[in-house]
C-alpha positions as CSV (number, residue, x, y, z in Angstrom):
1,X,0.0,0.0,0.0
2,X,1.5,3.4,-1.0
3,X,2.2,5.9,1.8
4,X,-0.3,8.4,0.4
5,X,-3.0,5.8,0.8
6,X,-2.2,5.3,4.4
7,X,-2.4,9.1,5.0
8,X,-5.8,9.3,3.4
9,X,-7.0,6.4,5.5
10,X,-5.7,7.9,8.7
11,X,-8.6,9.1,11.0
12,X,-6.9,12.4,11.7
13,X,-6.2,13.2,8.0
14,X,-8.5,15.4,6.0
15,X,-8.1,17.3,2.7
16,X,-8.0,20.6,4.6
17,X,-5.5,19.5,7.2
18,X,-2.6,20.1,4.7
19,X,-3.6,23.8,4.6
20,X,-2.2,24.2,8.2
21,X,1.2,22.8,7.1
22,X,4.0,25.2,6.1
23,X,4.7,25.5,2.4
24,X,7.9,23.5,2.9
25,X,6.0,20.6,4.6
26,X,3.4,20.5,1.8
27,X,6.1,20.1,-0.8
28,X,7.5,17.0,0.8
29,X,7.2,14.0,-1.4
30,X,7.4,10.7,0.3
31,X,8.5,7.8,-1.9
32,X,6.1,5.0,-2.6
33,X,7.0,2.0,-0.6
34,X,5.3,-1.3,0.0
35,X,7.3,-2.5,3.0
36,X,6.0,-1.1,6.3
37,X,9.5,-1.2,7.9
38,X,10.8,0.9,5.0
39,X,7.9,3.3,5.6
40,X,8.7,3.6,9.3
41,X,12.4,4.1,8.6
42,X,11.7,6.7,5.9
43,X,9.3,8.6,8.1
44,X,11.7,8.5,11.0
45,X,14.4,10.0,8.8
46,X,12.0,12.7,7.6
47,X,10.9,13.5,11.1
48,X,14.5,13.9,12.2
49,X,15.2,16.2,9.2
50,X,12.1,18.2,9.7
51,X,12.8,18.6,13.4
52,X,16.4,19.7,12.7
53,X,15.2,22.2,10.1
54,X,12.5,23.6,12.3
55,X,14.9,23.9,15.2
56,X,17.4,25.7,12.9
57,X,14.7,28.1,11.7
58,X,13.7,28.8,15.3
59,X,17.3,29.6,16.2
60,X,17.7,31.9,13.2
61,X,14.4,33.7,13.9
62,X,15.4,34.1,17.5
63,X,18.7,35.6,16.5
64,X,17.1,38.0,14.1
65,X,14.6,39.1,16.8
66,X,17.3,39.4,19.4
67,X,19.5,41.6,17.1
68,X,16.5,43.8,16.2
69,X,15.6,44.3,19.9
70,X,19.3,45.0,20.7
71,X,19.6,47.5,18.0
72,X,16.4,49.2,19.1
73,X,17.5,49.3,22.7
74,X,20.9,50.6,21.7
75,X,19.3,53.3,19.6
76,X,17.0,54.4,22.4
77,X,19.9,54.5,24.9
78,X,22.1,56.4,22.4
79,X,19.4,59.0,21.8
80,X,18.9,59.5,25.5
81,X,22.6,59.8,26.1
82,X,23.0,62.2,23.2
83,X,20.0,64.3,24.4
84,X,21.5,64.5,27.9
85,X,24.9,65.5,26.6
86,X,23.4,68.1,24.3
87,X,21.4,69.6,27.2
88,X,24.5,69.8,29.4
89,X,26.6,71.4,26.7
90,X,23.9,74.0,25.9
91,X,23.5,74.8,29.6
92,X,27.2,75.3,30.0
93,X,27.3,77.6,26.9
94,X,24.4,79.6,28.3
95,X,26.1,80.1,31.7
96,X,29.3,81.2,30.1
97,X,27.6,83.5,27.6
98,X,25.6,85.3,30.3
99,X,28.6,85.5,32.6
100,X,30.7,87.0,29.7
101,X,28.0,89.5,28.8
102,X,27.7,90.6,32.4
103,X,31.3,90.5,33.6
104,X,33.5,90.6,30.5
105,X,36.4,88.2,30.0
106,X,36.2,85.3,32.5
107,X,39.2,83.7,34.2
108,X,40.2,80.3,32.9
109,X,39.4,78.7,36.2
110,X,35.8,79.9,36.0
111,X,35.4,78.7,32.4
112,X,36.9,75.3,33.3
113,X,34.7,74.9,36.4
114,X,31.6,75.5,34.3
115,X,32.8,73.1,31.6
116,X,33.4,70.4,34.1
117,X,29.9,70.6,35.6
118,X,27.8,67.5,34.9
119,X,24.6,68.4,36.9
120,X,22.0,70.1,34.8
121,X,20.2,71.5,37.8
122,X,23.4,73.0,39.1
123,X,24.0,74.6,35.7
124,X,20.6,76.1,35.8
125,X,21.4,77.6,39.2
126,X,24.7,78.9,37.8
127,X,22.8,80.5,34.9
128,X,20.6,82.3,37.4
129,X,23.6,83.5,39.4
130,X,25.3,84.6,36.2
131,X,22.3,86.8,35.4
132,X,21.7,88.1,38.9
133,X,25.0,88.2,40.8
134,X,26.1,91.8,41.6
135,X,29.6,91.2,40.4
136,X,32.1,88.5,39.1
137,X,33.4,87.9,42.6
138,X,29.9,86.9,43.9
139,X,29.4,84.6,40.9
140,X,32.8,83.0,41.4
141,X,31.9,82.5,45.1
142,X,28.7,80.8,44.2
143,X,30.5,78.7,41.6
144,X,33.2,77.5,44.0
145,X,31.2,77.3,47.2
146,X,27.8,76.5,45.9
147,X,24.4,77.9,46.8
148,X,24.2,76.2,50.2
149,X,27.5,77.6,51.6
150,X,29.2,74.3,51.1
151,X,32.1,73.8,48.6
152,X,30.7,72.9,45.2
153,X,30.9,69.2,44.3
154,X,33.7,68.3,41.8
């Protein structure tokens, strides 16, 4: 009895059941055999091949998805880091611009202290002081001591 006949006689087989199979599986052609041991052996080999193929497809799909997720996460983190650095740089530039407009040429130590600042809130405080301090000495005191009377964090 050919293998195709045994599939059509199987209680779980129906003409529509092949629609649920993948295109690769539907194209599989089993050789006609008359010996049941040969059928069992052939089917066993095919099952092993299919399992291996499906496993490899799953691994490849997992890698693709993992790479895509990794790229997306890296892009988001990179954008956040770039935004943070851009905001810090702009805040530093603003502090130095206002201080130069108000007090003229700034000492190198003042410029360097502003350029080293990594805290955006602190830079905003410095901007306010650059705009409102009565003189350069008061601004420098705020810059080096901080708004709370404690030495500014390095």
